[in-house]
ChimeraX commands (.cxc) that place a marker at each C-alpha (Angstrom):
marker #1 position 0.09,-0.15,-0.02 radius 0.5
marker #1 position 1.37,3.38,-0.93 radius 0.5
marker #1 position 2.34,5.98,1.70 radius 0.5
marker #1 position -0.39,8.26,0.14 radius 0.5
marker #1 position -3.01,5.79,0.45 radius 0.5
marker #1 position -2.12,5.31,4.01 radius 0.5
marker #1 position -2.23,8.98,4.81 radius 0.5
marker #1 position -5.70,9.34,3.39 radius 0.5
marker #1 position -6.85,6.34,5.44 radius 0.5
marker #1 position -5.40,7.64,8.68 radius 0.5
marker #1 position -6.87,11.15,8.27 radius 0.5
marker #1 position -10.16,9.42,7.81 radius 0.5
marker #1 position -9.41,7.41,10.97 radius 0.5
marker #1 position -7.96,10.09,12.79 radius 0.5
marker #1 position -10.58,12.43,12.46 radius 0.5
marker #1 position 10.25,22.74,-0.10 radius 0.5
marker #1 position 12.36,24.71,-1.77 radius 0.5
marker #1 position 14.57,27.19,0.40 radius 0.5
marker #1 position 13.96,30.73,0.13 radius 0.5
marker #1 position 16.50,32.86,-1.87 radius 0.5
marker #1 position 17.27,35.30,0.99 radius 0.5
marker #1 position 19.20,34.18,4.04 radius 0.5
marker #1 position 16.77,32.60,6.93 radius 0.5
marker #1 position 14.81,35.36,8.98 radius 0.5
marker #1 position 14.20,33.83,12.34 radius 0.5
marker #1 position 10.64,34.50,13.75 radius 0.5
marker #1 position 10.45,35.56,17.36 radius 0.5
marker #1 position 10.78,32.78,19.85 radius 0.5
marker #1 position 7.82,31.58,21.51 radius 0.5
marker #1 position 7.32,32.90,25.12 radius 0.5
marker #1 position 9.09,30.35,27.48 radius 0.5
marker #1 position 6.65,27.77,28.78 radius 0.5
marker #1 position 6.92,25.01,31.39 radius 0.5
marker #1 position 3.55,23.37,30.42 radius 0.5
marker #1 position 4.70,19.82,29.25 radius 0.5
marker #1 position 2.00,18.35,26.88 radius 0.5
marker #1 position 3.66,15.11,25.36 radius 0.5
marker #1 position 6.67,12.99,27.05 radius 0.5
marker #1 position 8.32,10.51,25.22 radius 0.5
marker #1 position 10.24,7.98,27.42 radius 0.5
marker #1 position 12.79,5.53,26.21 radius 0.5
marker #1 position 10.70,4.74,22.66 radius 0.5
marker #1 position 12.08,2.39,20.29 radius 0.5
marker #1 position 9.99,1.41,17.21 radius 0.5
marker #1 position 10.78,-1.66,14.92 radius 0.5
marker #1 position 9.56,-2.99,11.60 radius 0.5
marker #1 position 9.98,-6.55,12.02 radius 0.5
marker #1 position 13.58,-6.95,13.56 radius 0.5
marker #1 position 14.61,-3.57,12.12 radius 0.5
marker #1 position 14.92,-0.71,14.78 radius 0.5
marker #1 position 13.81,2.40,13.10 radius 0.5
marker #1 position 13.81,4.37,16.33 radius 0.5
marker #1 position 16.11,3.63,19.30 radius 0.5
marker #1 position 15.43,4.45,22.75 radius 0.5
marker #1 position 14.31,7.93,22.17 radius 0.5
marker #1 position 13.30,10.46,25.02 radius 0.5
marker #1 position 12.08,13.84,24.79 radius 0.5
marker #1 position 9.35,16.36,25.84 radius 0.5
marker #1 position 7.00,18.52,23.85 radius 0.5
marker #1 position 5.66,21.70,25.42 radius 0.5
marker #1 position 2.73,24.15,24.86 radius 0.5
marker #1 position 3.71,27.04,22.57 radius 0.5
marker #1 position 6.49,25.79,20.99 radius 0.5
marker #1 position 7.55,24.35,17.71 radius 0.5
marker #1 position 9.93,21.48,17.92 radius 0.5
marker #1 position 11.37,20.48,14.64 radius 0.5
marker #1 position 12.79,17.26,13.94 radius 0.5
marker #1 position 15.72,17.08,11.54 radius 0.5
marker #1 position 17.99,14.47,9.95 radius 0.5
marker #1 position 18.79,12.76,6.74 radius 0.5
marker #1 position 16.23,10.41,5.06 radius 0.5
marker #1 position 15.66,7.06,6.85 radius 0.5
marker #1 position 16.78,8.46,10.25 radius 0.5
marker #1 position 13.66,7.66,11.96 radius 0.5
marker #1 position 12.11,11.29,12.23 radius 0.5
marker #1 position 8.92,10.41,10.49 radius 0.5
marker #1 position 8.49,7.15,12.15 radius 0.5
marker #1 position 8.71,8.91,15.41 radius 0.5
marker #1 position 6.38,11.61,14.51 radius 0.5
marker #1 position 3.72,8.89,13.51 radius 0.5
marker #1 position 4.26,6.94,16.67 radius 0.5
marker #1 position 3.21,10.08,18.80 radius 0.5
marker #1 position -0.50,9.44,17.79 radius 0.5
marker #1 position -0.16,5.62,17.05 radius 0.5
marker #1 position -0.33,6.00,13.39 radius 0.5
marker #1 position 2.62,3.28,13.12 radius 0.5
marker #1 position -0.04,0.74,14.22 radius 0.5
marker #1 position -1.61,1.03,10.85 radius 0.5
marker #1 position 1.58,-0.89,9.59 radius 0.5
marker #1 position 1.10,-4.56,10.57 radius 0.5
marker #1 position 4.90,-5.21,10.92 radius 0.5
marker #1 position 5.46,-2.19,13.30 radius 0.5
marker #1 position 5.94,-2.48,16.91 radius 0.5
marker #1 position 7.31,-0.28,19.81 radius 0.5
marker #1 position 8.76,-0.44,23.29 radius 0.5
marker #1 position 8.68,2.64,25.87 radius 0.5
marker #1 position 5.87,5.06,26.70 radius 0.5
marker #1 position 4.42,8.15,25.31 radius 0.5
marker #1 position 2.42,10.39,27.83 radius 0.5
marker #1 position -0.11,12.77,26.68 radius 0.5
marker #1 position -1.00,15.19,29.69 radius 0.5
marker #1 position 0.49,12.40,32.05 radius 0.5
marker #1 position -1.75,9.71,30.58 radius 0.5
marker #1 position -0.31,6.54,28.51 radius 0.5
marker #1 position -1.54,7.20,24.99 radius 0.5
marker #1 position -2.02,3.43,24.71 radius 0.5
marker #1 position -4.93,3.80,27.42 radius 0.5
marker #1 position -6.79,6.25,25.08 radius 0.5
marker #1 position -9.05,5.18,22.11 radius 0.5
marker #1 position -7.20,5.57,19.09 radius 0.5
marker #1 position -9.66,8.08,17.47 radius 0.5
marker #1 position -9.84,10.35,20.74 radius 0.5
marker #1 position -5.91,10.40,20.83 radius 0.5
marker #1 position -5.81,11.59,17.01 radius 0.5
marker #1 position -8.37,14.29,17.77 radius 0.5
marker #1 position -6.00,15.53,20.39 radius 0.5
marker #1 position -2.91,14.99,18.60 radius 0.5
marker #1 position -3.97,15.77,14.98 radius 0.5
marker #1 position -1.68,15.27,11.84 radius 0.5
marker #1 position -0.88,17.03,8.77 radius 0.5
marker #1 position 0.73,14.97,6.11 radius 0.5
marker #1 position 3.55,15.86,3.49 radius 0.5
marker #1 position 1.18,15.64,0.34 radius 0.5
marker #1 position -2.07,17.78,0.68 radius 0.5
marker #1 position -4.78,15.24,0.85 radius 0.5
marker #1 position -8.14,16.98,0.69 radius 0.5
marker #1 position -11.16,14.76,0.84 radius 0.5
marker #1 position -13.20,14.42,-2.49 radius 0.5
marker #1 position -15.91,16.96,-1.25 radius 0.5
marker #1 position -16.65,20.53,-0.74 radius 0.5
marker #1 position -14.32,22.90,1.04 radius 0.5
marker #1 position -17.01,23.24,3.85 radius 0.5
marker #1 position -17.33,19.58,4.32 radius 0.5
marker #1 position -13.59,18.94,4.53 radius 0.5
marker #1 position -13.56,20.98,7.61 radius 0.5
marker #1 position -16.78,19.85,8.95 radius 0.5
marker #1 position -16.06,16.04,8.23 radius 0.5
marker #1 position -14.52,15.36,11.44 radius 0.5
marker #1 position -16.85,17.57,13.64 radius 0.5
marker #1 position -19.89,15.77,12.16 radius 0.5
marker #1 position -18.31,12.25,12.86 radius 0.5
marker #1 position -17.51,13.36,16.50 radius 0.5
marker #1 position -20.80,14.45,17.30 radius 0.5
marker #1 position -23.58,12.16,18.85 radius 0.5
marker #1 position -26.30,13.72,16.71 radius 0.5
marker #1 position -25.28,14.68,13.21 radius 0.5
marker #1 position -25.19,18.48,13.24 radius 0.5
marker #1 position -26.67,20.72,10.66 radius 0.5
marker #1 position -24.61,23.00,8.44 radius 0.5
marker #1 position -25.88,25.90,10.05 radius 0.5
marker #1 position -24.60,24.56,13.52 radius 0.5
marker #1 position -21.09,23.72,12.09 radius 0.5
marker #1 position -20.49,27.35,10.36 radius 0.5
marker #1 position -18.95,29.00,13.19 radius 0.5
marker #1 position -16.44,26.29,13.83 radius 0.5
marker #1 position -15.80,25.89,10.08 radius 0.5
marker #1 position -15.28,29.61,9.63 radius 0.5
marker #1 position -13.00,29.81,12.72 radius 0.5
marker #1 position -10.89,27.02,11.51 radius 0.5
marker #1 position -10.54,28.58,7.98 radius 0.5
marker #1 position -9.52,31.82,9.48 radius 0.5
marker #1 position -6.94,30.17,11.94 radius 0.5
marker #1 position -5.61,28.43,8.74 radius 0.5
marker #1 position -5.34,31.77,6.98 radius 0.5
marker #1 position -7.81,30.52,4.11 radius 0.5
marker #1 position -11.03,31.98,5.11 radius 0.5
marker #1 position -10.79,35.29,2.95 radius 0.5
marker #1 position -9.91,33.20,-0.13 radius 0.5
marker #1 position -12.66,30.99,-0.02 radius 0.5
marker #1 position -15.70,32.08,1.94 radius 0.5
marker #1 position -17.57,33.02,-0.82 radius 0.5
marker #1 position -17.60,29.60,-2.17 radius 0.5
marker #1 position -17.31,27.02,0.36 radius 0.5
marker #1 position -19.56,24.77,-1.65 radius 0.5
marker #1 position -16.49,24.47,-4.38 radius 0.5
marker #1 position -14.73,21.07,-4.46 radius 0.5
marker #1 position -11.52,21.09,-2.48 radius 0.5
marker #1 position -9.87,19.31,-5.23 radius 0.5
marker #1 position -9.96,22.76,-7.40 radius 0.5
marker #1 position -7.91,24.74,-4.84 radius 0.5
marker #1 position -3.99,25.18,-5.46 radius 0.5
marker #1 position -1.64,23.17,-3.72 radius 0.5
marker #1 position -0.91,25.71,-1.18 radius 0.5
marker #1 position -4.64,26.33,-0.43 radius 0.5
marker #1 position -5.18,22.48,-0.24 radius 0.5
marker #1 position -2.36,22.16,2.30 radius 0.5
marker #1 position -3.98,25.16,4.41 radius 0.5
marker #1 position -7.21,23.24,4.03 radius 0.5
marker #1 position -5.80,20.20,5.33 radius 0.5
marker #1 position -4.42,22.27,8.51 radius 0.5
marker #1 position -7.71,23.69,8.86 radius 0.5
marker #1 position -9.60,20.31,9.07 radius 0.5
marker #1 position -7.04,19.37,11.59 radius 0.5
marker #1 position -7.18,22.01,13.99 radius 0.5
marker #1 position -10.98,22.26,13.79 radius 0.5
marker #1 position -11.18,19.26,16.17 radius 0.5
marker #1 position -9.25,21.70,18.59 radius 0.5
marker #1 position -6.24,19.36,19.21 radius 0.5
marker #1 position -3.67,20.09,21.86 radius 0.5
marker #1 position -0.80,19.02,19.50 radius 0.5
marker #1 position -0.33,19.25,15.77 radius 0.5
marker #1 position 2.07,16.85,14.11 radius 0.5
marker #1 position 3.39,18.09,10.67 radius 0.5
marker #1 position 5.35,15.81,8.26 radius 0.5
marker #1 position 7.07,17.96,5.61 radius 0.5
marker #1 position 4.13,20.09,5.13 radius 0.5
marker #1 position 5.95,22.36,2.84 radius 0.5
marker #1 position 7.94,19.93,0.73 radius 0.5
marker #1 position 5.28,19.95,-2.22 radius 0.5
marker #1 position 4.72,23.52,-2.23 radius 0.5
marker #1 position 6.54,26.40,-4.01 radius 0.5
marker #1 position 8.39,29.09,-2.12 radius 0.5
marker #1 position 5.39,31.52,-2.02 radius 0.5
marker #1 position 3.07,29.02,-0.39 radius 0.5
marker #1 position 5.92,27.76,1.76 radius 0.5
marker #1 position 6.28,31.16,3.34 radius 0.5
marker #1 position 2.62,31.36,4.02 radius 0.5
marker #1 position 2.54,27.87,5.77 radius 0.5
marker #1 position 5.67,28.87,7.72 radius 0.5
marker #1 position 4.04,32.09,9.11 radius 0.5
marker #1 position 0.74,30.11,9.86 radius 0.5
marker #1 position 2.88,27.49,11.84 radius 0.5
marker #1 position 4.41,30.39,14.10 radius 0.5
marker #1 position 1.03,31.88,14.64 radius 0.5
marker #1 position -0.50,28.56,15.54 radius 0.5
marker #1 position 2.10,27.78,18.13 radius 0.5
marker #1 position 0.45,30.36,20.42 radius 0.5
marker #1 position -2.45,27.69,21.15 radius 0.5
marker #1 position -0.77,24.59,20.42 radius 0.5
marker #1 position 2.31,22.53,20.74 radius 0.5
marker #1 position 3.61,21.64,17.10 radius 0.5
marker #1 position 6.24,19.07,16.13 radius 0.5
marker #1 position 7.32,19.36,12.52 radius 0.5
marker #1 position 9.47,17.09,10.48 radius 0.5
marker #1 position 11.55,18.93,7.90 radius 0.5
marker #1 position 14.57,18.29,5.60 radius 0.5
marker #1 position 14.60,21.94,5.13 radius 0.5
marker #1 position 17.46,23.16,7.56 radius 0.5
marker #1 position 16.71,26.77,6.90 radius 0.5
marker #1 position 13.12,26.32,7.57 radius 0.5
marker #1 position 13.74,24.53,10.81 radius 0.5
marker #1 position 16.17,27.46,11.75 radius 0.5
marker #1 position 13.27,29.86,10.80 radius 0.5
marker #1 position 10.41,28.60,12.60 radius 0.5
marker #1 position 11.37,26.06,15.25 radius 0.5
marker #1 position 12.11,26.88,19.10 radius 0.5
marker #1 position 13.85,23.71,19.72 radius 0.5
marker #1 position 15.60,21.05,17.11 radius 0.5
marker #1 position 16.02,17.37,17.46 radius 0.5
marker #1 position 18.46,15.90,15.26 radius 0.5
marker #1 position 18.12,12.03,14.51 radius 0.5
marker #1 position 20.57,9.82,12.85 radius 0.5
marker #1 position 20.18,6.15,11.94 radius 0.5
marker #1 position 17.21,6.01,14.62 radius 0.5
marker #1 position 19.25,7.68,17.34 radius 0.5
marker #1 position 18.30,10.94,18.93 radius 0.5
marker #1 position 21.80,12.59,18.79 radius 0.5
marker #1 position 21.00,16.17,20.02 radius 0.5
marker #1 position 18.13,18.09,21.18 radius 0.5
marker #1 position 18.43,21.82,21.98 radius 0.5
marker #1 position 17.40,25.44,21.40 radius 0.5
marker #1 position 17.41,26.15,17.77 radius 0.5
marker #1 position 20.33,28.68,17.62 radius 0.5
marker #1 position 22.55,26.44,19.98 radius 0.5
marker #1 position 21.97,23.35,17.66 radius 0.5
marker #1 position 22.83,25.31,14.63 radius 0.5
marker #1 position 25.69,27.61,15.72 radius 0.5
marker #1 position 27.28,25.44,18.54 radius 0.5
marker #1 position 26.20,21.97,18.40 radius 0.5
marker #1 position 27.23,19.64,21.29 radius 0.5
marker #1 position 27.82,16.48,19.00 radius 0.5
marker #1 position 30.29,16.45,16.01 radius 0.5
marker #1 position 27.49,14.34,13.85 radius 0.5
marker #1 position 25.36,17.50,14.45 radius 0.5
marker #1 position 28.05,19.75,13.47 radius 0.5
marker #1 position 28.71,17.77,10.20 radius 0.5
marker #1 position 24.97,17.46,9.35 radius 0.5
marker #1 position 24.00,21.21,9.68 radius 0.5
marker #1 position 27.23,22.25,7.91 radius 0.5
marker #1 position 26.10,20.08,4.77 radius 0.5
marker #1 position 28.68,17.34,5.08 radius 0.5
marker #1 position 25.90,14.61,4.63 radius 0.5
marker #1 position 22.42,14.46,4.36 radius 0.5
marker link #1:1,2 radius 0.2
marker link #1:2,3 radius 0.2
marker link #1:3,4 radius 0.2
marker link #1:4,5 radius 0.2
marker link #1:5,6 radius 0.2
marker link #1:6,7 radius 0.2
marker link #1:7,8 radius 0.2
marker link #1:8,9 radius 0.2
marker link #1:9,10 radius 0.2
marker link #1:10,11 radius 0.2
marker link #1:11,12 radius 0.2
marker link #1:12,13 radius 0.2
marker link #1:13,14 radius 0.2
marker link #1:14,15 radius 0.2
marker link #1:16,17 radius 0.2
marker link #1:17,18 radius 0.2
marker link #1:18,19 radius 0.2
marker link #1:19,20 radius 0.2
marker link #1:20,21 radius 0.2
marker link #1:21,22 radius 0.2
marker link #1:22,23 radius 0.2
marker link #1:23,24 radius 0.2
marker link #1:24,25 radius 0.2
marker link #1:25,26 radius 0.2
marker link #1:26,27 radius 0.2
marker link #1:27,28 radius 0.2
marker link #1:28,29 radius 0.2
marker link #1:29,30 radius 0.2
marker link #1:30,31 radius 0.2
marker link #1:31,32 radius 0.2
marker link #1:32,33 radius 0.2
marker link #1:33,34 radius 0.2
marker link #1:34,35 radius 0.2
marker link #1:35,36 radius 0.2
marker link #1:36,37 radius 0.2
marker link #1:37,38 radius 0.2
marker link #1:38,39 radius 0.2
marker link #1:39,40 radius 0.2
marker link #1:40,41 radius 0.2
marker link #1:41,42 radius 0.2
marker link #1:42,43 radius 0.2
marker link #1:43,44 radius 0.2
marker link #1:44,45 radius 0.2
marker link #1:45,46 radius 0.2
marker link #1:46,47 radius 0.2
marker link #1:47,48 radius 0.2
marker link #1:48,49 radius 0.2
marker link #1:49,50 radius 0.2
marker link #1:50,51 radius 0.2
marker link #1:51,52 radius 0.2
marker link #1:52,53 radius 0.2
marker link #1:53,54 radius 0.2
marker link #1:54,55 radius 0.2
marker link #1:55,56 radius 0.2
marker link #1:56,57 radius 0.2
marker link #1:57,58 radius 0.2
marker link #1:58,59 radius 0.2
marker link #1:59,60 radius 0.2
marker link #1:60,61 radius 0.2
marker link #1:61,62 radius 0.2
marker link #1:62,63 radius 0.2
marker link #1:63,64 radius 0.2
marker link #1:64,65 radius 0.2
marker link #1:65,66 radius 0.2
marker link #1:66,67 radius 0.2
marker link #1:67,68 radius 0.2
marker link #1:68,69 radius 0.2
marker link #1:69,70 radius 0.2
marker link #1:70,71 radius 0.2
marker link #1:71,72 radius 0.2
marker link #1:72,73 radius 0.2
marker link #1:73,74 radius 0.2
marker link #1:74,75 radius 0.2
marker link #1:75,76 radius 0.2
marker link #1:76,77 radius 0.2
marker link #1:77,78 radius 0.2
marker link #1:78,79 radius 0.2
marker link #1:79,80 radius 0.2
marker link #1:80,81 radius 0.2
marker link #1:81,82 radius 0.2
marker link #1:82,83 radius 0.2
marker link #1:83,84 radius 0.2
marker link #1:84,85 radius 0.2
marker link #1:85,86 radius 0.2
marker link #1:86,87 radius 0.2
marker link #1:87,88 radius 0.2
marker link #1:88,89 radius 0.2
marker link #1:89,90 radius 0.2
marker link #1:90,91 radius 0.2
marker link #1:91,92 radius 0.2
marker link #1:92,93 radius 0.2
marker link #1:93,94 radius 0.2
marker link #1:94,95 radius 0.2
marker link #1:95,96 radius 0.2
marker link #1:96,97 radius 0.2
marker link #1:97,98 radius 0.2
marker link #1:98,99 radius 0.2
marker link #1:99,100 radius 0.2
marker link #1:100,101 radius 0.2
marker link #1:101,102 radius 0.2
marker link #1:102,103 radius 0.2
marker link #1:103,104 radius 0.2
marker link #1:104,105 radius 0.2
marker link #1:105,106 radius 0.2
marker link #1:106,107 radius 0.2
marker link #1:107,108 radius 0.2
marker link #1:108,109 radius 0.2
marker link #1:109,110 radius 0.2
marker link #1:110,111 radius 0.2
marker link #1:111,112 radius 0.2
marker link #1:112,113 radius 0.2
marker link #1:113,114 radius 0.2
marker link #1:114,115 radius 0.2
marker link #1:115,116 radius 0.2
marker link #1:116,117 radius 0.2
marker link #1:117,118 radius 0.2
marker link #1:118,119 radius 0.2
marker link #1:119,120 radius 0.2
marker link #1:120,121 radius 0.2
marker link #1:121,122 radius 0.2
marker link #1:122,123 radius 0.2
marker link #1:123,124 radius 0.2
marker link #1:124,125 radius 0.2
marker link #1:125,126 radius 0.2
marker link #1:126,127 radius 0.2
marker link #1:127,128 radius 0.2
marker link #1:128,129 radius 0.2
marker link #1:129,130 radius 0.2
marker link #1:130,131 radius 0.2
marker link #1:131,132 radius 0.2
marker link #1:132,133 radius 0.2
marker link #1:133,134 radius 0.2
marker link #1:134,135 radius 0.2
marker link #1:135,136 radius 0.2
marker link #1:136,137 radius 0.2
marker link #1:137,138 radius 0.2
marker link #1:138,139 radius 0.2
marker link #1:139,140 radius 0.2
marker link #1:140,141 radius 0.2
marker link #1:141,142 radius 0.2
marker link #1:142,143 radius 0.2
marker link #1:143,144 radius 0.2
marker link #1:144,145 radius 0.2
marker link #1:145,146 radius 0.2
marker link #1:146,147 radius 0.2
marker link #1:147,148 radius 0.2
marker link #1:148,149 radius 0.2
marker link #1:149,150 radius 0.2
marker link #1:150,151 radius 0.2
marker link #1:151,152 radius 0.2
marker link #1:152,153 radius 0.2
marker link #1:153,154 radius 0.2
marker link #1:154,155 radius 0.2
marker link #1:155,156 radius 0.2
marker link #1:156,157 radius 0.2
marker link #1:157,158 radius 0.2
marker link #1:158,159 radius 0.2
marker link #1:159,160 radius 0.2
marker link #1:160,161 radius 0.2
marker link #1:161,162 radius 0.2
marker link #1:162,163 radius 0.2
marker link #1:163,164 radius 0.2
marker link #1:164,165 radius 0.2
marker link #1:165,166 radius 0.2
marker link #1:166,167 radius 0.2
marker link #1:167,168 radius 0.2
marker link #1:168,169 radius 0.2
marker link #1:169,170 radius 0.2
marker link #1:170,171 radius 0.2
marker link #1:171,172 radius 0.2
marker link #1:172,173 radius 0.2
marker link #1:173,174 radius 0.2
marker link #1:174,175 radius 0.2
marker link #1:175,176 radius 0.2
marker link #1:176,177 radius 0.2
marker link #1:177,178 radius 0.2
marker link #1:178,179 radius 0.2
marker link #1:179,180 radius 0.2
marker link #1:180,181 radius 0.2
marker link #1:181,182 radius 0.2
marker link #1:182,183 radius 0.2
marker link #1:183,184 radius 0.2
marker link #1:184,185 radius 0.2
marker link #1:185,186 radius 0.2
marker link #1:186,187 radius 0.2
marker link #1:187,188 radius 0.2
marker link #1:188,189 radius 0.2
marker link #1:189,190 radius 0.2
marker link #1:190,191 radius 0.2
marker link #1:191,192 radius 0.2
marker link #1:192,193 radius 0.2
marker link #1:193,194 radius 0.2
marker link #1:194,195 radius 0.2
marker link #1:195,196 radius 0.2
marker link #1:196,197 radius 0.2
marker link #1:197,198 radius 0.2
marker link #1:198,199 radius 0.2
marker link #1:199,200 radius 0.2
marker link #1:200,201 radius 0.2
marker link #1:201,202 radius 0.2
marker link #1:202,203 radius 0.2
marker link #1:203,204 radius 0.2
marker link #1:204,205 radius 0.2
marker link #1:205,206 radius 0.2
marker link #1:206,207 radius 0.2
marker link #1:207,208 radius 0.2
marker link #1:208,209 radius 0.2
marker link #1:209,210 radius 0.2
marker link #1:210,211 radius 0.2
marker link #1:211,212 radius 0.2
marker link #1:212,213 radius 0.2
marker link #1:213,214 radius 0.2
marker link #1:214,215 radius 0.2
marker link #1:215,216 radius 0.2
marker link #1:216,217 radius 0.2
marker link #1:217,218 radius 0.2
marker link #1:218,219 radius 0.2
marker link #1:219,220 radius 0.2
marker link #1:220,221 radius 0.2
marker link #1:221,222 radius 0.2
marker link #1:222,223 radius 0.2
marker link #1:223,224 radius 0.2
marker link #1:224,225 radius 0.2
marker link #1:225,226 radius 0.2
marker link #1:226,227 radius 0.2
marker link #1:227,228 radius 0.2
marker link #1:228,229 radius 0.2
marker link #1:229,230 radius 0.2
marker link #1:230,231 radius 0.2
marker link #1:231,232 radius 0.2
marker link #1:232,233 radius 0.2
marker link #1:233,234 radius 0.2
marker link #1:234,235 radius 0.2
marker link #1:235,236 radius 0.2
marker link #1:236,237 radius 0.2
marker link #1:237,238 radius 0.2
marker link #1:238,239 radius 0.2
marker link #1:239,240 radius 0.2
marker link #1:240,241 radius 0.2
marker link #1:241,242 radius 0.2
marker link #1:242,243 radius 0.2
marker link #1:243,244 radius 0.2
marker link #1:244,245 radius 0.2
marker link #1:245,246 radius 0.2
marker link #1:246,247 radius 0.2
marker link #1:247,248 radius 0.2
marker link #1:248,249 radius 0.2
marker link #1:249,250 radius 0.2
marker link #1:250,251 radius 0.2
marker link #1:251,252 radius 0.2
marker link #1:252,253 radius 0.2
marker link #1:253,254 radius 0.2
marker link #1:254,255 radius 0.2
marker link #1:255,256 radius 0.2
marker link #1:256,257 radius 0.2
marker link #1:257,258 radius 0.2
marker link #1:258,259 radius 0.2
marker link #1:259,260 radius 0.2
marker link #1:260,261 radius 0.2
marker link #1:261,262 radius 0.2
marker link #1:262,263 radius 0.2
marker link #1:263,264 radius 0.2
marker link #1:264,265 radius 0.2
marker link #1:265,266 radius 0.2
marker link #1:266,267 radius 0.2
marker link #1:267,268 radius 0.2
marker link #1:268,269 radius 0.2
marker link #1:269,270 radius 0.2
marker link #1:270,271 radius 0.2
marker link #1:271,272 radius 0.2
marker link #1:272,273 radius 0.2
marker link #1:273,274 radius 0.2
marker link #1:274,275 radius 0.2
marker link #1:275,276 radius 0.2
marker link #1:276,277 radius 0.2
marker link #1:277,278 radius 0.2
marker link #1:278,279 radius 0.2
marker link #1:279,280 radius 0.2
marker link #1:280,281 radius 0.2
marker link #1:281,282 radius 0.2
marker link #1:282,283 radius 0.2
view
């Protein structure tokens, strides 16, 4: 089964190029001590192969944590483990614990977990329905009584506004989402994810399929959203990580090599492998 198909099914169940100019750092989030998610000695296996090895870290309210590292280093696997999407792969297993607000995520119903820890995938993946129904889909599914459109309108409008898409589409919410541009489709997927009012937003290379202009819009959106959420983003774009992240975790061959404040990791890394990677020696 293709990754794209898995991601589409996961969303149903869960209900880029660098800029020409040097990176401009967004203002750092206000320091926070509220821990939302804790990863304790987590390892993930596909059959006998370890994709993530004994990783421990914490994720805090009001910050962007960027996972960086070369292809195949385990960062996407770790990201998908945070809301148990790796369970969709039959050969996958894991050890260790992941705590959401102190509660083991394996004690939660998977759909409830994925509402609270929502996911935006690499490729924009709108459902083949209207703009309105894309955002309202999860809201309808979560309601005991199927709400009418009028009841959903405030929540849908709010999600589109937070995703920076409302002004572009509000006059024609019945238009097919498939007719939107790539950047608009990705913002629609973000609106769909945040309509459920999650506590944590996971983003798997959300700009890799977008042009530089759309990438800039999504980056600005991420910085705005972190005021209300904890955000974890996987990115191959080191300049992007430096622009938007408050902390950076560098992974290599399944290991968490270094975790620290963004500027420290990029300008004064503690580990030699980190120094080589951010300098472009490999990747």
